[in-house]
C-alpha positions in Angstrom: 0.0 0.0 0.0 1.4 3.4 -1.0 0.3 6.3 1.1 1.6 9.9 1.5 4.1 10.0 4.3 4.8 13.6 5.5 6.7 15.0 8.5 5.6 17.6 11.0 8.0 20.3 12.0 7.9 19.2 15.6 11.3 17.4 15.5 12.7 20.8 14.4 10.8 23.1 16.7 14.1 24.7 17.8 14.9 26.1 14.4 13.0 28.3 11.9 10.2 26.9 9.7 12.3 27.4 6.6 15.2 25.4 8.1 12.8 22.7 9.3 11.5 22.4 5.7 15.0 22.0 4.4 15.8 19.1 6.8 12.5 17.4 6.1 13.0 17.6 2.4 16.6 16.3 2.7 15.2 13.3 4.5 13.1 12.4 1.5 9.6 13.6 2.5 7.2 15.3 0.1 4.8 16.8 2.6 5.2 18.9 5.7 2.7 19.5 8.5 3.1 23.0 9.8 3.6 23.0 13.6 5.3 25.5 15.9 8.8 26.7 15.1 10.7 28.9 17.5 7.6 29.0 19.7 5.2 30.1 17.0 3.0 28.4 14.4 3.8 30.3 11.2 0.2 30.5 10.1 -2.7 31.3 12.5 -6.1 32.9 12.3 -4.7 36.4 12.6 -1.7 35.8 10.2 -1.2 38.5 7.5 -1.1 37.8 3.8 2.7 38.3 3.9 3.2 35.8 6.7 1.1 33.1 4.9 3.0 33.8 1.7 6.3 33.5 3.5 5.4 30.1 5.0 4.1 28.9 1.6 7.3 30.0 -0.1 9.6 28.4 2.6 7.9 25.1 1.9 8.0 25.5 -1.8 11.6 26.5 -1.8 12.4 23.2 0.0 10.3 21.2 -2.5 7.6 20.4 0.0 3.8 20.6 0.1 2.5 22.2 3.3 -0.5 19.9 3.3 -1.3 20.1 7.0 -1.6 22.9 9.5 -2.1 22.5 13.3 -4.1 25.1 15.2 -7.1 24.8 17.5 -10.3 26.8 17.9 -10.3 29.6 20.5 -13.3 28.3 22.5 -12.7 30.8 25.3 -14.0 33.5 23.0 -17.5 32.1 23.2 -19.3 30.2 20.4 -20.0 33.0 17.9 -16.6 34.7 18.1 -14.8 31.3 18.1 -16.7 30.3 14.9 -15.7 33.5 13.2 -12.1 33.1 14.3 -12.0 29.5 13.2 -13.4 30.4 9.8 -10.5 32.9 9.4 -8.1 30.0 10.3 -9.7 27.8 7.6 -9.3 30.6 5.1 -5.6 31.0 6.0 -5.1 27.2 5.9 -6.5 27.2 2.3 -4.2 30.1 1.4 -1.2 28.2 2.7 -2.2 25.3 0.5 -3.1 23.0 3.4 -5.7 20.3 2.8 -5.8 19.2 6.5 -6.5 21.4 9.5 -5.5 19.6 12.7 -6.6 20.2 16.3 -6.6 18.3 19.6 -10.1 19.2 20.8 -10.3 20.6 24.4 -9.5 19.5 27.9 -11.9 22.0 29.4 -15.2 20.3 30.2 -17.1 23.6 30.1 -16.1 23.9 26.4 -17.1 20.4 25.3 -20.5 21.3 23.9 -19.2 24.5 22.4 -16.4 22.5 20.6 -18.9 20.2 18.9 -21.2 23.0 17.9 -18.3 24.9 16.5 -17.2 22.0 14.4 -20.7 21.4 13.1 -20.9 25.0 12.1 -17.5 25.3 10.5 -17.2 21.9 8.7 -19.4 23.0 5.8 -17.3 26.1 5.5 -14.1 24.1 5.5 -15.5 21.8 2.8 -16.2 24.8 0.6 -12.6 26.0 1.1 -11.2 22.7 0.2 -10.0 22.0 3.8 -10.7 19.0 5.9 -10.7 19.2 9.7 -9.0 16.4 11.5 -9.2 15.7 15.3 -6.4 13.9 17.2 -6.4 12.2 20.6 -5.0 14.7 23.1 -6.7 13.9 26.4 -9.9 15.6 27.6 -12.6 15.3 24.9 -10.4 12.9 22.9 -8.9 10.7 25.6 -10.1 7.3 24.3 -11.0 5.7 21.1 -14.7 5.8 22.1 -14.3 9.5 22.6 -12.9 9.8 19.0 -15.7 7.8 17.5 -18.2 9.8 19.5 -16.8 13.1 18.2 -16.9 11.8 14.7 -20.6 11.0 14.9 -21.5 14.2 16.8 -20.1 16.4 14.1 -21.3 14.1 11.3 -19.9 15.9 8.3 -17.6 14.6 5.5 -15.1 17.5 6.0 -14.5 16.3 9.6 -12.6 13.2 10.6 -10.2 11.7 13.1 -6.4 11.9 13.0 -5.3 8.7 14.6 -2.3 9.2 16.8 -1.4 5.9 18.4 1.3 7.3 20.6 -1.1 9.7 22.2 -3.6 6.9 23.1 -0.8 5.5 25.3 0.5 8.9 26.5 -2.7 10.4 27.8 -3.8 7.2 29.5 -0.3 6.5 30.8 -0.4 3.1 29.1 -3.8 2.0 30.4 -5.1 1.9 26.8 -3.4 0.7 23.7 -4.1 1.9 20.1 -4.2 -1.6 18.5 -7.3 -3.5 19.9 -10.0 -1.1 18.6 -8.4 -0.2 15.3 -11.2 -1.8 13.3 -13.8 0.3 15.1 -12.1 3.6 14.7 -10.6 3.1 11.2 -13.7 4.1 9.2 -13.6 7.5 11.0 -9.9 8.3 10.3 -8.9 10.7 7.6 -5.3 11.3 8.6 -2.7 9.6 10.8 0.2 10.5 13.0 3.4 8.3 13.3 4.3 8.6 17.0 5.5 6.0 19.5 5.4 6.0 23.3 6.9 4.3 26.3 5.9 4.5 29.9 8.6 4.3 32.5 7.7 4.3 36.2 4.3 5.7 35.3 5.7 8.5 33.2 4.8 8.4 29.5 7.3 9.7 26.9 6.7 10.2 23.1 10.1 11.8 22.3 11.3 8.5 20.9 11.8 7.2 17.4 8.9 5.1 16.1 9.5 1.4 16.4 11.3 1.8 19.7 8.2 2.0 22.0 5.0 0.2 22.7 3.1 0.9 19.5 2.7 -2.0 17.1 2.8 0.0 13.9 2.2 -3.1 11.7 -1.1 -3.7 13.5 -2.1 0.0 13.6 -1.3 0.7 9.9 -2.6 -2.6 8.7 -5.9 -2.1 10.6 -6.3 1.4 9.3 -5.8 0.4 5.7 -8.0 -2.7 6.1 -10.7 -0.3 7.4 -10.5 1.9 4.3 -7.9 4.5 5.3 -6.2 6.1 2.4 -5.2 9.4 3.9 -1.8 10.9 4.6 0.5 10.0 7.6 2.8 12.5 9.3 5.8 11.7 11.5 5.5 13.8 14.7 8.2 12.8 17.1 11.6 11.1 17.0 14.3 10.6 19.5 17.5 12.7 19.6 18.6 16.1 20.9 21.4 16.9 18.5 20.4 18.0 14.9 22.4 15.2 13.3 20.7 12.6 15.4 17.3 14.0 14.7 18.0 14.1 11.0 19.0 10.5 11.1 15.9 9.4 12.9 13.6 11.4 10.8 15.1 9.8 7.7 15.0 6.3 9.2 11.4 6.7 10.2 10.4 7.3 6.6 11.9 4.0 5.6 10.4 2.3 8.7 6.9 3.3 7.7 7.4 2.8 4.0 8.6 -0.8 4.7 5.5 -1.6 6.7 3.2 -0.1 4.1 4.9 -2.1 1.4 3.9 -5.3 3.1 0.2 -4.3 3.5 
């Protein structure tokens, strides 16, 4: 099975977005997911046309497609204002050239109902803009696989789906839940995927490791997703290493690791 395998800029958060793109392209990737670099996500709801153009150019200069953008809704603004702001974010994602707009839901129980209503109101707008919203497990409203499935059905729109992040299933439950057993149930809701591993040592979860070195069985996860109809892109989010050379090596080796698994599916 051949799927798009991109890389987020998270492994390169300590350098500029442009430099991150250069490293990701050098490792052999075609797509980049735009995360925070130097403490700031390059494209947000209030970004100027110049800032969006600069981010788009940085990716293009490296030969990458900026196909995913991470940024969540500002639920603290209240529903109406948050909807307006999220629509601006959708517009800017489209201007960037991103097909996927990633968020992690909310951990504030007072915002749960607002979150779902905002997604219901903005999903049709996203569809018109050519952008798909994708929700990843991140604790709170998305702690478990059942939470993810519930969110998918509550929003109930083709422009809204689940970003399956197996490492986060382990991380936010401290190893109590695993990403493999319920893969057949969640697969039909998934439109994007994250390549992230996790270990738990003395009750402390850690995702800053290279995929294949932790608890996630990627053959079962990726095989189950594909069997369930998944054909979307995958993005590497975390690898081990602190020095740039080590990070580069692990980012490159992870591309081969995932490609080899997909080749057997």
